[in-house]
C-alpha positions as CSV (number, residue, x, y, z in Angstrom):
1,M,34.0,-5.4,-93.2
2,Y,35.6,-8.0,-91.1
3,L,36.6,-7.0,-87.5
4,D,39.2,-8.5,-85.7
5,H,38.3,-10.2,-82.2
6,N,41.1,-9.4,-80.5
7,I,40.6,-6.0,-81.1
8,V,37.6,-5.7,-80.7
9,E,38.2,-7.2,-76.8
10,E,40.9,-4.9,-76.3
11,V,38.8,-1.8,-77.1
12,L,36.1,-2.8,-74.7
13,R,38.5,-3.4,-72.0
14,K,39.8,-0.3,-72.0
15,T,36.6,1.9,-72.6
16,T,34.4,-0.4,-70.2
17,T,34.4,0.5,-66.3
18,I,33.7,-2.8,-63.7
19,P,32.4,-1.6,-60.7
20,T,34.5,-2.7,-57.7
21,P,31.6,-4.4,-55.2
22,T,31.2,-2.8,-51.8
23,P,30.6,-4.3,-48.6
24,L,27.0,-4.3,-46.8
25,P,26.7,-2.4,-44.1
26,T,26.9,-4.1,-40.8
27,V,23.8,-3.7,-38.4
28,V,24.4,-3.9,-34.9
29,P,21.6,-4.3,-32.9
30,T,21.1,-2.0,-29.8
31,V,21.7,-4.2,-26.5
32,P,19.3,-2.3,-23.6
33,E,21.2,-1.8,-20.7
34,V,19.4,-3.8,-17.4
35,H,19.0,-1.8,-14.0
36,Y,17.8,-2.6,-10.5
37,E,15.8,-0.2,-8.0
38,T,16.7,-2.0,-4.9
39,L,16.8,-1.0,-1.1
40,H,20.3,0.0,0.5
41,D,21.5,0.1,3.9
42,T,19.3,2.9,4.7
43,G,15.9,1.1,3.5
44,K,16.8,-2.2,5.2
45,R,17.9,-0.3,8.6
46,T,14.2,1.5,8.3
47,L,12.4,-1.8,7.9
48,W,14.3,-3.0,11.1
49,V,13.6,0.3,13.1
50,V,9.6,0.1,11.9
51,C,9.5,-3.4,12.8
52,V,10.8,-3.3,16.3
53,L,8.5,-0.2,17.4
54,M,5.3,-2.1,15.8
55,G,6.4,-5.4,17.9
56,L,6.6,-2.7,21.0
57,S,4.0,-1.0,20.2
58,S,1.9,-4.1,20.4
59,V,3.3,-5.5,23.7
60,A,2.1,-2.3,25.2
61,F,-1.1,-2.2,23.5
62,Y,-2.0,-6.0,24.7
63,A,-0.8,-4.7,28.2
64,M,-3.0,-1.5,28.4
65,A,-6.3,-4.0,27.3
66,M,-5.2,-5.9,30.3
67,R,-5.7,-2.9,32.9
68,V,-9.4,-2.5,31.6
69,P,-12.8,-4.1,32.1
70,V,-13.2,-6.7,29.1
71,Q,-16.5,-4.6,28.5
72,K,-14.5,-1.5,27.5
73,R,-11.3,-3.7,25.8
74,L,-12.8,-3.1,22.1
75,F,-10.5,-0.3,21.0
76,H,-7.8,-2.0,22.5
77,I,-7.8,-5.5,20.6
78,L,-8.7,-3.6,17.6
79,T,-5.6,-1.3,18.0
80,A,-3.4,-4.0,19.2
81,F,-4.0,-6.1,16.1
82,I,-3.3,-3.3,13.8
83,T,0.0,-2.9,15.1
84,T,0.8,-6.5,15.0
85,F,-0.2,-7.1,11.2
86,A,2.0,-4.2,10.6
87,F,5.1,-6.1,12.9
88,L,4.3,-8.9,11.0
89,S,4.6,-6.8,7.4
90,Y,7.7,-4.8,8.6
91,F,9.4,-8.5,9.5
92,A,8.6,-9.7,6.2
93,M,10.0,-7.1,4.7
94,A,13.2,-6.9,6.8
95,T,13.7,-10.2,5.9
96,G,13.6,-10.1,2.6
97,D,10.3,-11.6,2.0
98,G,7.0,-10.0,0.5
99,I,9.3,-8.5,-1.8
100,G,8.6,-8.6,-5.8
101,Y,10.4,-7.0,-9.0
102,H,8.1,-4.7,-11.6
103,Q,10.0,-4.2,-14.9
104,Y,9.3,-1.3,-17.1
105,A,11.7,-0.2,-20.5
106,V,13.0,2.9,-21.4
107,T,12.6,3.9,-25.4
108,E,14.3,6.3,-27.4
109,T,11.4,8.5,-28.8
110,K,12.3,8.8,-32.3
111,Q,13.4,5.5,-33.2
112,H,11.5,3.6,-30.5
113,I,14.3,1.3,-29.6
114,V,14.4,-0.1,-26.0
115,T,17.8,1.8,-24.6
116,H,16.9,1.0,-20.9
117,I,15.3,-2.1,-18.8
118,F,14.5,-1.2,-15.0
119,N,13.5,-3.6,-12.3
120,R,12.2,-1.9,-9.7
121,Q,11.7,-3.8,-6.1
122,V,7.7,-3.4,-5.3
123,F,7.2,-4.4,-1.5
124,W,3.8,-6.2,-1.7
125,A,3.4,-7.4,1.8
126,R,3.0,-3.5,2.3
127,Y,-0.7,-3.9,0.4
128,V,-1.4,-6.6,2.7
129,D,-0.7,-5.2,5.7
130,W,-2.8,-2.0,4.6
131,S,-5.5,-4.4,3.7
132,L,-6.0,-5.7,7.4
133,T,-4.9,-2.4,9.3
134,T,-6.7,0.7,7.5
135,P,-10.1,-1.2,7.8
136,L,-9.4,-1.9,11.7
137,L,-8.5,2.2,11.9
138,L,-11.6,3.0,9.8
139,I,-13.8,0.7,12.5
140,D,-12.5,2.3,15.6
141,L,-13.2,6.0,14.1
142,S,-16.5,4.6,13.2
143,L,-17.0,3.2,16.8
144,L,-16.0,6.4,18.5
145,A,-17.9,8.3,16.5
146,G,-21.1,6.2,16.6
147,L,-21.4,5.6,12.7
148,N,-23.9,3.4,11.7
149,G,-23.4,-0.4,10.1
150,A,-24.6,0.4,6.5
151,S,-21.5,3.1,6.6
152,I,-19.0,1.3,8.2
153,L,-19.5,-1.4,5.9
154,V,-19.1,1.2,2.5
155,A,-16.2,2.4,4.4
156,V,-14.4,-0.3,4.6
157,V,-15.4,-2.1,1.0
158,A,-14.1,1.5,-0.5
159,D,-10.8,0.8,1.8
160,L,-10.3,-2.6,0.1
161,I,-10.7,-1.5,-3.2
162,M,-8.2,1.5,-2.5
163,V,-5.7,-0.8,-1.2
164,L,-6.1,-3.2,-4.2
165,T,-6.2,-0.9,-6.9
166,G,-3.2,0.6,-5.5
167,L,-1.5,-2.7,-5.5
168,F,-2.8,-3.3,-9.2
169,A,-1.1,0.2,-10.1
170,A,2.2,-0.9,-8.2
171,F,2.6,-3.7,-11.2
172,G,0.5,-2.1,-13.9
173,H,2.1,-2.4,-17.3
174,G,2.2,0.9,-19.3
175,D,1.4,4.7,-18.0
176,G,-2.4,4.4,-19.4
177,Q,-3.2,1.1,-17.1
178,K,-1.0,2.3,-14.1
179,W,-2.3,5.8,-13.6
180,G,-5.8,4.0,-14.1
181,W,-5.6,1.9,-11.1
182,Y,-4.2,5.0,-9.2
183,A,-7.5,6.9,-10.5
184,W,-9.6,4.1,-9.2
185,A,-7.6,4.2,-5.6
186,C,-8.2,8.1,-5.4
187,I,-12.2,7.9,-5.9
188,A,-12.1,4.8,-3.4
189,Y,-10.3,7.2,-1.0
190,L,-12.7,10.0,-1.8
191,V,-15.9,7.7,-0.4
192,I,-13.8,7.0,2.7
193,V,-13.5,10.5,3.2
194,Y,-17.2,11.4,2.8
195,Q,-18.0,8.5,4.8
196,I,-15.6,9.6,7.9
197,A,-15.8,13.2,7.5
198,Q,-19.4,13.5,6.8
199,N,-21.6,11.1,8.1
200,G,-18.9,10.4,11.3
201,T,-19.4,14.0,12.0
202,R,-23.2,13.7,11.9
203,A,-23.3,10.3,13.9
204,V,-21.2,12.1,16.7
205,I,-23.1,14.8,17.2
206,N,-25.3,12.7,19.6
207,K,-22.2,12.3,21.8
208,D,-20.8,14.6,24.8
209,Q,-18.6,17.5,23.9
210,K,-15.9,15.8,24.7
211,T,-16.0,13.0,22.3
212,K,-17.2,15.5,19.5
213,R,-13.8,17.2,19.9
214,F,-12.0,14.0,20.1
215,F,-13.4,12.6,17.3
216,S,-12.7,15.2,15.1
217,L,-9.0,15.8,16.2
218,L,-8.2,11.7,15.7
219,A,-10.4,11.8,12.5
220,G,-8.6,15.0,11.2
221,F,-5.3,13.7,12.0
222,T,-6.1,10.2,10.4
223,L,-7.2,11.8,7.2
224,L,-4.1,14.2,6.6
225,L,-2.0,11.3,7.2
226,W,-4.0,8.8,4.5
227,T,-4.2,11.8,2.1
228,I,-0.2,12.0,1.8
229,Y,0.1,8.3,1.1
230,P,-0.9,8.7,-2.3
231,I,1.2,11.5,-2.9
232,V,4.5,9.3,-1.8
233,W,3.2,6.3,-4.4
234,G,2.8,9.0,-7.2
235,V,6.3,10.0,-6.9
236,A,7.6,6.5,-5.8
237,D,5.9,4.0,-7.4
238,G,4.0,6.1,-9.8
239,A,6.4,8.2,-11.5
240,R,9.1,6.7,-10.2
241,I,11.0,10.6,-9.0
242,V,12.5,9.0,-5.8
243,G,14.6,5.7,-5.1
244,V,13.3,2.9,-2.8
245,D,15.4,3.8,0.1
246,A,13.4,7.1,-0.1
247,E,10.1,5.5,-0.3
248,I,10.6,3.2,2.6
249,V,11.4,5.9,5.0
250,A,8.7,8.1,3.9
251,Y,6.2,5.2,4.6
252,A,7.8,4.3,8.1
253,V,7.3,7.6,8.8
254,L,3.9,7.6,7.8
255,D,3.0,4.6,9.1
256,I,4.5,4.8,12.6
257,L,2.6,8.2,12.6
258,A,-0.6,6.5,11.8
259,K,-0.6,3.1,13.9
260,P,1.4,3.5,17.0
261,V,0.9,7.3,17.6
262,F,-2.5,6.7,16.5
263,G,-3.0,4.1,18.9
264,F,-1.6,5.2,21.8
265,W,-4.0,8.9,21.2
266,L,-7.4,6.6,20.9
267,L,-6.0,4.5,24.0
268,T,-4.7,6.9,26.4
269,T,-7.7,9.3,25.8
270,H,-10.2,6.6,25.9
271,D,-9.1,5.2,29.1
272,N,-9.2,9.0,30.8
273,M,-13.2,9.1,29.0
274,S,-13.8,5.6,30.9
275,R,-16.8,6.7,32.8
276,T,-18.6,8.0,29.5
277,S,-17.0,5.3,27.1
278,P,-19.4,2.6,25.7
279,T,-19.5,-0.8,27.2
280,I,-20.1,-4.3,25.2
281,E,-21.9,-6.9,27.1
282,G,-23.5,-9.9,26.1
283,F,-21.1,-12.3,24.6
284,W,-18.2,-10.1,23.9
285,S,-18.0,-10.0,27.9
286,H,-19.7,-13.3,29.0
287,G,-19.5,-15.9,26.3
288,V,-22.3,-18.1,25.4
289,S,-24.8,-18.2,28.3
290,S,-25.0,-22.3,29.2
291,E,-28.7,-21.5,30.7
292,G,-31.1,-22.9,28.1
293,T,-28.9,-25.1,26.3
294,L,-29.2,-28.6,25.3
295,R,-26.3,-31.0,27.4
296,V,-25.0,-33.8,25.5
297,G,-26.5,-37.0,28.0
298,D,-29.7,-35.5,29.2
299,D,-32.3,-38.1,28.2
300,G,-34.7,-36.1,30.4
301,D,-35.6,-38.7,32.9
């Protein structure tokens, strides 16, 4: 049987449906929002206020040092150095130096898409300050108690570890790294507490009653303040619950109490106890003696 190909084409055209092409879905990439967590007017004013207070305290401590014999100036010099370093640190931060940024991302849990990128200011000048001033504070307390050299060295090294691991935690990537460094800082702080509270209390037993009571009050005051520092870090740089301005204000209050207030309390009480306070002779007071030294040009004739 012969089939007309024209008829076949017409039948196929009527019975066959040609699908209409649909456009491909357009994929729109998610662009994360970038945020900057920085200080504002409150934070700037606070930095300048503390800078001025640290500077005035330093001048006052140096003046107090000049009023006592050189043999009794050790506490004055150490305490003046503490506020001097703090003054330089706050001057740096107030003028915009000693500040870095730590970047971290916030992701959508289900799709693991980065939705927000935050850049938070980290005041690394503050950690430089702490690495210099807190060992001097510990030396003040240790000398007041009569702590032995080995315990002082352990306390100072633990203090440096505490400050440096705190700095590493502030710039840590990921929660594991950040809180891991924070844990090491807390362990180092416990070593400091043991040296001052335990060994310091044992050492000061040999002192007079007034010195024992004064050391207990001053050491308790200092350790209480130092315990608040990691709490502030935890809610600021750690969990980022509070903003940069609130962080600056909190540290400013603690620094004023831990340095100028500590210093005035130590020095005024020490000066009132001058009859019983120790004196330092030898090189500290008189320098290198000229007796028995070789003089250039003497030929022995």
